[in-house]
N, CA, C and O atoms as a printed pandas DataFrame, in Angstrom:
     atom_number atom_name residue_name chain_id  residue_number  x_coord  y_coord  z_coord
0              1         N          MET        A               1  -12.645  -28.963  -29.028
1              2        CA          MET        A               1  -12.958  -28.689  -27.638
2              3         C          MET        A               1  -11.731  -28.874  -26.757
3              4         O          MET        A               1  -11.490  -28.079  -25.848
4              5         N          LYS        A               2  -10.949  -29.931  -27.026
5              6        CA          LYS        A               2   -9.770  -30.182  -26.209
6              7         C          LYS        A               2   -8.705  -29.111  -26.392
7              8         O          LYS        A               2   -8.031  -28.739  -25.432
8              9         N          SER        A               3   -8.548  -28.618  -27.600
9             10        CA          SER        A               3   -7.520  -27.603  -27.834
10            11         C          SER        A               3   -7.882  -26.282  -27.151
11            12         O          SER        A               3   -6.994  -25.605  -26.633
12            13         N          SER        A               4   -9.137  -25.905  -27.137
13            14        CA          SER        A               4   -9.530  -24.663  -26.454
14            15         C          SER        A               4   -9.380  -24.808  -24.948
15            16         O          SER        A               4   -9.013  -23.846  -24.274
16            17         N          LEU        A               5   -9.655  -25.983  -24.406
17            18        CA          LEU        A               5   -9.465  -26.232  -22.981
18            19         C          LEU        A               5   -7.982  -26.156  -22.622
19            20         O          LEU        A               5   -7.619  -25.626  -21.572
20            21         N          LYS        A               6   -7.143  -26.678  -23.483
21            22        CA          LYS        A               6   -5.708  -26.648  -23.262
22            23         C          LYS        A               6   -5.188  -25.209  -23.300
23            24         O          LYS        A               6   -4.311  -24.849  -22.515
24            25         N          ILE        A               7   -5.712  -24.398  -24.191
25            26        CA          ILE        A               7   -5.300  -22.994  -24.292
26            27         C          ILE        A               7   -5.705  -22.232  -23.037
27            28         O          ILE        A               7   -4.919  -21.443  -22.511
28            29         N          TYR        A               8   -6.932  -22.460  -22.549
29            30        CA          TYR        A               8   -7.371  -21.801  -21.316
30            31         C          TYR        A               8   -6.518  -22.231  -20.131
31            32         O          TYR        A               8   -6.185  -21.412  -19.274
32            33         N          PHE        A               9   -6.171  -23.483  -20.078
33            34        CA          PHE        A               9   -5.331  -23.978  -18.999
34            35         C          PHE        A               9   -3.944  -23.331  -19.052
35            36         O          PHE        A               9   -3.410  -22.937  -18.015
36            37         N          LEU        A              10   -3.366  -23.218  -20.228
37            38        CA          LEU        A              10   -2.047  -22.588  -20.359
38            39         C          LEU        A              10   -2.089  -21.107  -20.015
39            40         O          LEU        A              10   -1.153  -20.588  -19.406
40            41         N          ILE        A              11   -3.147  -20.429  -20.391
41            42        CA          ILE        A              11   -3.304  -19.014  -20.027
42            43         C          ILE        A              11   -3.417  -18.874  -18.514
43            44         O          ILE        A              11   -2.827  -17.968  -17.924
44            45         N          PHE        A              12   -4.167  -19.761  -17.893
45            46        CA          PHE        A              12   -4.321  -19.732  -16.437
46            47         C          PHE        A              12   -2.973  -19.956  -15.750
47            48         O          PHE        A              12   -2.632  -19.230  -14.817
48            49         N          ILE        A              13   -2.215  -20.938  -16.193
49            50        CA          ILE        A              13   -0.889  -21.211  -15.621
50            51         C          ILE        A              13    0.042  -20.020  -15.837
51            52         O          ILE        A              13    0.795  -19.651  -14.935
52            53         N          PHE        A              14   -0.002  -19.423  -17.010
53            54        CA          PHE        A              14    0.828  -18.247  -17.291
54            55         C          PHE        A              14    0.481  -17.099  -16.349
55            56         O          PHE        A              14    1.381  -16.433  -15.836
56            57         N          LEU        A              15   -0.801  -16.858  -16.114
57            58        CA          LEU        A              15   -1.206  -15.786  -15.203
58            59         C          LEU        A              15   -0.739  -16.052  -13.779
59            60         O          LEU        A              15   -0.302  -15.131  -13.089
60            61         N          ILE        A              16   -0.824  -17.273  -13.341
61            62        CA          ILE        A              16   -0.383  -17.619  -11.985
62            63         C          ILE        A              16    1.111  -17.364  -11.830
63            64         O          ILE        A              16    1.532  -16.736  -10.859
64            65         N          PHE        A              17    1.908  -17.838  -12.765
65            66        CA          PHE        A              17    3.352  -17.678  -12.643
66            67         C          PHE        A              17    3.832  -16.271  -12.966
67            68         O          PHE        A              17    4.900  -15.878  -12.498
68            69         N          SER        A              18    3.102  -15.516  -13.730
69            70        CA          SER        A              18    3.532  -14.155  -14.041
70            71         C          SER        A              18    3.236  -13.180  -12.908
71            72         O          SER        A              18    3.835  -12.105  -12.863
72            73         N          THR        A              19    2.339  -13.517  -12.000
73            74        CA          THR        A              19    2.027  -12.640  -10.876
74            75         C          THR        A              19    2.775  -13.040   -9.610
75            76         O          THR        A              19    2.601  -12.386   -8.582
76            77         N          TYR        A              20    3.582  -14.063   -9.639
77            78        CA          TYR        A              20    4.341  -14.502   -8.481
78            79         C          TYR        A              20    5.455  -13.507   -8.193
79            80         O          TYR        A              20    6.130  -13.036   -9.109
80            81         N          ASN        A              21    5.645  -13.187   -6.911
81            82        CA          ASN        A              21    6.679  -12.252   -6.506
82            83         C          ASN        A              21    7.450  -12.852   -5.339
83            84         O          ASN        A              21    6.846  -13.284   -4.357
84            85         N          ILE        A              22    8.766  -12.884   -5.433
85            86        CA          ILE        A              22    9.602  -13.496   -4.403
86            87         C          ILE        A              22    9.544  -12.696   -3.104
87            88         O          ILE        A              22    9.539  -13.286   -2.024
88            89         N          LYS        A              23    9.499  -11.382   -3.185
89            90        CA          LYS        A              23    9.521  -10.523   -1.997
90            91         C          LYS        A              23    8.143  -10.332   -1.376
91            92         O          LYS        A              23    7.996   -9.486   -0.494
92            93         N          TYR        A              24    7.148  -11.068   -1.790
93            94        CA          TYR        A              24    5.784  -10.841   -1.324
94            95         C          TYR        A              24    5.643  -11.041    0.182
95            96         O          TYR        A              24    4.922  -10.275    0.822
96            97         N          GLY        A              25    6.295  -12.027    0.768
97            98        CA          GLY        A              25    6.127  -12.316    2.185
98            99         C          GLY        A              25    6.999  -11.504    3.110
99           100         O          GLY        A              25    6.856  -11.625    4.326
100          101         N          GLU        A              26    7.886  -10.689    2.603
101          102        CA          GLU        A              26    8.815   -9.950    3.453
102          103         C          GLU        A              26    8.157   -8.848    4.266
103          104         O          GLU        A              26    8.431   -8.724    5.459
104          105         N          LYS        A              27    7.317   -8.066    3.668
105          106        CA          LYS        A              27    6.772   -6.874    4.278
106          107         C          LYS        A              27    5.383   -6.666    3.719
107          108         O          LYS        A              27    4.843   -7.572    3.084
108          109         N          ASN        A              28    4.799   -5.533    3.927
109          110        CA          ASN        A              28    3.523   -5.186    3.309
110          111         C          ASN        A              28    3.738   -4.815    1.858
111          112         O          ASN        A              28    3.268   -3.769    1.411
112          113         N          PHE        A              29    4.426   -5.636    1.129
113          114        CA          PHE        A              29    4.768   -5.334   -0.248
114          115         C          PHE        A              29    3.564   -5.603   -1.140
115          116         O          PHE        A              29    2.929   -6.653   -1.041
116          117         N          SER        A              30    3.258   -4.655   -2.005
117          118        CA          SER        A              30    2.116   -4.796   -2.889
118          119         C          SER        A              30    2.521   -4.479   -4.315
119          120         O          SER        A              30    3.293   -3.555   -4.569
120          121         N          ILE        A              31    1.993   -5.251   -5.228
121          122        CA          ILE        A              31    2.246   -5.014   -6.642
122          123         C          ILE        A              31    1.225   -4.029   -7.195
123          124         O          ILE        A              31    1.541   -3.208   -8.056
124          125         N          ILE        A              32    0.013   -4.117   -6.698
125          126        CA          ILE        A              32   -1.090   -3.303   -7.206
126          127         C          ILE        A              32   -1.242   -2.058   -6.333
127          128         O          ILE        A              32   -1.500   -2.179   -5.136
128          129         N          PHE        A              33   -1.091   -0.892   -6.896
129          130        CA          PHE        A              33   -1.223    0.415   -6.247
130          131         C          PHE        A              33   -0.392    0.528   -4.963
131          132         O          PHE        A              33   -0.961    0.774   -3.899
132          133         N          PRO        A              34    0.925    0.358   -5.027
133          134        CA          PRO        A              34    1.731    0.497   -3.812
134          135         C          PRO        A              34    1.943    1.967   -3.442
135          136         O          PRO        A              34    1.984    2.834   -4.315
136          137         N          VAL        A              35    2.074    2.234   -2.162
137          138        CA          VAL        A              35    2.375    3.583   -1.674
138          139         C          VAL        A              35    3.873    3.803   -1.868
139          140         O          VAL        A              35    4.691    3.092   -1.285
140          141         N          LYS        A              36    4.221    4.778   -2.679
141          142        CA          LYS        A              36    5.627    5.053   -2.967
142          143         C          LYS        A              36    6.153    6.279   -2.223
143          144         O          LYS        A              36    7.355    6.386   -1.983
144          145         N          GLU        A              37    5.266    7.201   -1.857
145          146        CA          GLU        A              37    5.707    8.444   -1.225
146          147         C          GLU        A              37    4.659    8.900   -0.226
147          148         O          GLU        A              37    3.457    8.799   -0.471
148          149         N          ILE        A              38    5.135    9.404    0.904
149          150        CA          ILE        A              38    4.255   10.026    1.899
150          151         C          ILE        A              38    4.610   11.498    1.926
151          152         O          ILE        A              38    5.738   11.868    2.251
152          153         N          LEU        A              39    3.649   12.333    1.586
153          154        CA          LEU        A              39    3.864   13.769    1.510
154          155         C          LEU        A              39    3.078   14.434    2.633
155          156         O          LEU        A              39    1.873   14.220    2.766
156          157         N          ILE        A              40    3.761   15.238    3.436
157          158        CA          ILE        A              40    3.131   15.930    4.564
158          159         C          ILE        A              40    3.168   17.420    4.266
159          160         O          ILE        A              40    4.233   17.997    4.050
160          161         N          LYS        A              41    1.993   18.035    4.257
161          162        CA          LYS        A              41    1.879   19.465    3.959
162          163         C          LYS        A              41    1.362   20.208    5.187
163          164         O          LYS        A              41    0.677   19.635    6.034
164          165         N          ASN        A              42    1.701   21.486    5.267
165          166        CA          ASN        A              42    1.209   22.391    6.312
166          167         C          ASN        A              42    1.471   21.851    7.716
167          168         O          ASN        A              42    0.571   21.826    8.555
168          169         N          SER        A              43    2.673   21.432    7.961
169          170        CA          SER        A              43    3.013   20.874    9.271
170          171         C          SER        A              43    3.789   21.902   10.085
171          172         O          SER        A              43    5.009   21.810   10.218
172          173         N          VAL        A              44    3.078   22.870   10.623
173          174        CA          VAL        A              44    3.716   23.929   11.409
174          175         C          VAL        A              44    3.927   23.472   12.842
175          176         O          VAL        A              44    4.994   23.706   13.410
176          177         N          ALA        A              45    2.927   22.819   13.443
177          178        CA          ALA        A              45    2.992   22.462   14.854
178          179         C          ALA        A              45    3.580   21.080   15.104
179          180         O          ALA        A              45    3.908   20.761   16.247
180          181         N          THR        A              46    3.726   20.252   14.080
181          182        CA          THR        A              46    4.268   18.908   14.273
182          183         C          THR        A              46    5.583   18.754   13.529
183          184         O          THR        A              46    5.884   19.502   12.598
184          185         N          ASP        A              47    6.346   17.783   13.953
185          186        CA          ASP        A              47    7.614   17.479   13.291
186          187         C          ASP        A              47    7.322   16.547   12.114
187          188         O          ASP        A              47    6.919   15.403   12.323
188          189         N          PRO        A              48    7.518   17.020   10.883
189          190        CA          PRO        A              48    7.167   16.181    9.726
190          191         C          PRO        A              48    8.029   14.926    9.603
191          192         O          PRO        A              48    7.560   13.911    9.088
192          193         N          LEU        A              49    9.276   14.974   10.064
193          194        CA          LEU        A              49   10.129   13.788    9.983
194          195         C          LEU        A              49    9.661   12.702   10.947
195          196         O          LEU        A              49    9.697   11.518   10.610
196          197         N          LYS        A              50    9.226   13.092   12.138
197          198        CA          LYS        A              50    8.725   12.115   13.106
198          199         C          LYS        A              50    7.397   11.527   12.621
199          200         O          LYS        A              50    7.161   10.326   12.747
200          201         N          LEU        A              51    6.549   12.368   12.077
201          202        CA          LEU        A              51    5.276   11.889   11.544
202          203         C          LEU        A              51    5.495   10.941   10.371
203          204         O          LEU        A              51    4.806    9.928   10.249
204          205         N          LYS        A              52    6.437   11.263    9.523
205          206        CA          LYS        A              52    6.737   10.400    8.378
206          207         C          LYS        A              52    7.304    9.058    8.836
207          208         O          LYS        A              52    6.990    8.021    8.252
208          209         N          SER        A              53    8.137    9.074    9.875
209          210        CA          SER        A              53    8.681    7.810   10.390
210          211         C          SER        A              53    7.596    6.983   11.075
211          212         O          SER        A              53    7.643    5.753   11.037
212          213         N          ASP        A              54    6.622    7.640   11.701
213          214        CA          ASP        A              54    5.512    6.906   12.312
214          215         C          ASP        A              54    4.589    6.287   11.263
215          216         O          ASP        A              54    3.972    5.251   11.508
216          217         N          LEU        A              55    4.499    6.918   10.111
217          218        CA          LEU        A              55    3.661    6.401    9.023
218          219         C          LEU        A              55    4.447    5.536    8.040
219          220         O          LEU        A              55    3.948    5.217    6.962
220          221         N          ASN        A              56    5.659    5.158    8.400
221          222        CA          ASN        A              56    6.515    4.385    7.514
222          223         C          ASN        A              56    5.955    2.984    7.226
223          224         O          ASN        A              56    6.340    2.364    6.235
224          225         N          PHE        A              57    5.062    2.484    8.070
225          226        CA          PHE        A              57    4.475    1.164    7.841
226          227         C          PHE        A              57    3.604    1.148    6.582
227          228         O          PHE        A              57    3.262    0.077    6.081
228          229         N          LEU        A              58    3.244    2.323    6.071
229          230        CA          LEU        A              58    2.419    2.400    4.864
230          231         C          LEU        A              58    3.217    2.216    3.570
231          232         O          LEU        A              58    2.633    1.943    2.522
232          233         N          MET        A              59    4.521    2.360    3.631
233          234        CA          MET        A              59    5.340    2.273    2.423
234          235         C          MET        A              59    5.214    0.891    1.792
235          236         O          MET        A              59    5.316   -0.128    2.476
236          237         N          ASP        A              60    4.992    0.869    0.490
237          238        CA          ASP        A              60    4.823   -0.327   -0.334
238          239         C          ASP        A              60    3.574   -1.129    0.011
239          240         O          ASP        A              60    3.402   -2.239   -0.493
240          241         N          ALA        A              61    2.703   -0.594    0.854
241          242        CA          ALA        A              61    1.420   -1.251    1.110
242          243         C          ALA        A              61    0.445   -0.854    0.002
243          244         O          ALA        A              61    0.626    0.172   -0.652
244          245         N          SER        A              62   -0.559   -1.650   -0.199
245          246        CA          SER        A              62   -1.523   -1.384   -1.262
246          247         C          SER        A              62   -2.516   -0.308   -0.833
247          248         O          SER        A              62   -2.975   -0.300    0.310
248          249         N          LEU        A              63   -2.843    0.593   -1.745
249          250        CA          LEU        A              63   -3.855    1.605   -1.459
250          251         C          LEU        A              63   -5.235    0.986   -1.273
251          252         O          LEU        A              63   -6.091    1.556   -0.595
252          253         N          LEU        A              64   -5.445   -0.158   -1.863
253          254        CA          LEU        A              64   -6.757   -0.803   -1.759
254          255         C          LEU        A              64   -7.003   -1.407   -0.387
255          256         O          LEU        A              64   -8.151   -1.523    0.043
256          257         N          PHE        A              65   -5.935   -1.795    0.307
257          258        CA          PHE        A              65   -6.089   -2.508    1.564
258          259         C          PHE        A              65   -5.432   -1.786    2.734
259          260         O          PHE        A              65   -4.850   -2.427    3.608
260          261         N          LEU        A              66   -5.520   -0.467    2.760
261          262        CA          LEU        A              66   -4.957    0.287    3.881
262          263         C          LEU        A              66   -5.794    0.063    5.133
263          264         O          LEU        A              66   -7.022   -0.010    5.071
264          265         N          ASN        A              67   -5.115   -0.046    6.263
265          266        CA          ASN        A              67   -5.796   -0.242    7.539
266          267         C          ASN        A              67   -6.128    1.132    8.122
267          268         O          ASN        A              67   -5.267    1.802    8.694
268          269         N          LYS        A              68   -7.381    1.535    7.970
269          270        CA          LYS        A              68   -7.820    2.872    8.367
270          271         C          LYS        A              68   -7.671    3.082    9.874
271          272         O          LYS        A              68   -7.273    4.164   10.306
272          273         N          GLU        A              69   -7.980    2.075   10.672
273          274        CA          GLU        A              69   -7.897    2.216   12.126
274          275         C          GLU        A              69   -6.458    2.417   12.592
275          276         O          GLU        A              69   -6.201    3.204   13.504
276          277         N          LYS        A              70   -5.517    1.704   11.964
277          278        CA          LYS        A              70   -4.110    1.844   12.351
278          279         C          LYS        A              70   -3.586    3.234   11.993
279          280         O          LYS        A              70   -2.803    3.817   12.743
280          281         N          ILE        A              71   -4.015    3.759   10.854
281          282        CA          ILE        A              71   -3.604    5.105   10.452
282          283         C          ILE        A              71   -4.183    6.134   11.416
283          284         O          ILE        A              71   -3.481    7.056   11.831
284          285         N          LEU        A              72   -5.458    5.983   11.777
285          286        CA          LEU        A              72   -6.094    6.945   12.679
286          287         C          LEU        A              72   -5.492    6.908   14.077
287          288         O          LEU        A              72   -5.355    7.957   14.706
288          289         N          THR        A              73   -5.128    5.727   14.585
289          290        CA          THR        A              73   -4.496    5.671   15.909
290          291         C          THR        A              73   -3.111    6.305   15.884
291          292         O          THR        A              73   -2.688    6.908   16.870
292          293         N          THR        A              74   -2.405    6.176   14.769
293          294        CA          THR        A              74   -1.096    6.828   14.643
294          295         C          THR        A              74   -1.255    8.338   14.575
295          296         O          THR        A              74   -0.494    9.068   15.210
296          297         N          ILE        A              75   -2.232    8.816   13.816
297          298        CA          ILE        A              75   -2.468   10.251   13.663
298          299         C          ILE        A              75   -3.015   10.873   14.947
299          300         O          ILE        A              75   -2.694   12.022   15.249
300          301         N          ASN        A              76   -3.826   10.149   15.702
301          302        CA          ASN        A              76   -4.402   10.690   16.937
302          303         C          ASN        A              76   -3.349   10.964   18.002
303          304         O          ASN        A              76   -3.629   11.673   18.968
304          305         N          GLY        A              77   -2.150   10.421   17.850
305          306        CA          GLY        A              77   -1.066   10.723   18.780
306          307         C          GLY        A              77   -0.558   12.155   18.644
307          308         O          GLY        A              77    0.142   12.651   19.527
308          309         N          TYR        A              78   -0.896   12.806   17.567
309          310        CA          TYR        A              78   -0.519   14.199   17.342
310          311         C          TYR        A              78   -1.735   15.073   17.590
311          312         O          TYR        A              78   -2.752   14.934   16.910
312          313         N          GLU        A              79   -1.637   15.969   18.557
313          314        CA          GLU        A              79   -2.815   16.738   18.973
314          315         C          GLU        A              79   -3.189   17.870   18.017
315          316         O          GLU        A              79   -4.324   18.346   18.060
316          317         N          PHE        A              80   -2.280   18.312   17.164
317          318        CA          PHE        A              80   -2.565   19.449   16.294
318          319         C          PHE        A              80   -3.099   19.061   14.917
319          320         O          PHE        A              80   -3.427   19.943   14.123
320          321         N          ILE        A              81   -3.193   17.786   14.619
321          322        CA          ILE        A              81   -3.681   17.363   13.307
322          323         C          ILE        A              81   -5.202   17.300   13.346
323          324         O          ILE        A              81   -5.788   16.592   14.165
324          325         N          SER        A              82   -5.829   18.051   12.449
325          326        CA          SER        A              82   -7.293   18.094   12.433
326          327         C          SER        A              82   -7.895   17.145   11.407
327          328         O          SER        A              82   -8.977   16.602   11.630
328          329         N          ASN        A              83   -7.214   16.939   10.291
329          330        CA          ASN        A              83   -7.727   15.988    9.291
330          331         C          ASN        A              83   -6.582   15.443    8.445
331          332         O          ASN        A              83   -5.487   16.005    8.399
332          333         N          ILE        A              84   -6.871   14.340    7.786
333          334        CA          ILE        A              84   -5.903   13.751    6.866
334          335         C          ILE        A              84   -6.613   13.483    5.538
335          336         O          ILE        A              84   -7.833   13.329    5.486
336          337         N          GLU        A              85   -5.831   13.434    4.485
337          338        CA          GLU        A              85   -6.381   13.191    3.162
338          339         C          GLU        A              85   -5.430   12.273    2.412
339          340         O          GLU        A              85   -4.219   12.495    2.402
340          341         N          ILE        A              86   -5.973   11.259    1.794
341          342        CA          ILE        A              86   -5.170   10.320    1.018
342          343         C          ILE        A              86   -5.532   10.519   -0.447
343          344         O          ILE        A              86   -6.696   10.403   -0.831
344          345         N          LYS        A              87   -4.521   10.821   -1.264
345          346        CA          LYS        A              87   -4.743   11.024   -2.690
346          347         C          LYS        A              87   -4.002    9.955   -3.473
347          348         O          LYS        A              87   -2.883    9.574   -3.131
348          349         N          LYS        A              88   -4.639    9.485   -4.514
349          350        CA          LYS        A              88   -4.027    8.505   -5.401
350          351         C          LYS        A              88   -3.707    9.179   -6.715
351          352         O          LYS        A              88   -4.598    9.714   -7.374
352          353         N          LYS        A              89   -2.433    9.159   -7.106
353          354        CA          LYS        A              89   -2.022    9.768   -8.368
354          355         C          LYS        A              89   -1.536    8.711   -9.314
355          356         O          LYS        A              89   -1.142    9.022  -10.439
C-alpha cells in the first residue's frame, strides 16, 4: 500500500513540475490550444493590417478561454464586418 501511494505521489509531483512554464505570467500565453495565426479573408472594405493589429491581443491566448465580448467590441468598431468565424485546426 505504501509503495503504490509513493508512486502516485511521484507521478503527481512530476505532472506539476512538467507543466510549469516560466513565461506563463508575461502575457496571455497558453500551452493548450494557443492562437498562432490570425487569418483575415474577404476584406475589401476594411484594412486587414489594422484589423490584425487590433486583434493582436488574441495571439498565444488559449482557444478554450477566448473573451467573446472583447472580440465583439473590437469587431464592432468596423462597420463593414457582418460576421466572424473562428476555426480550430
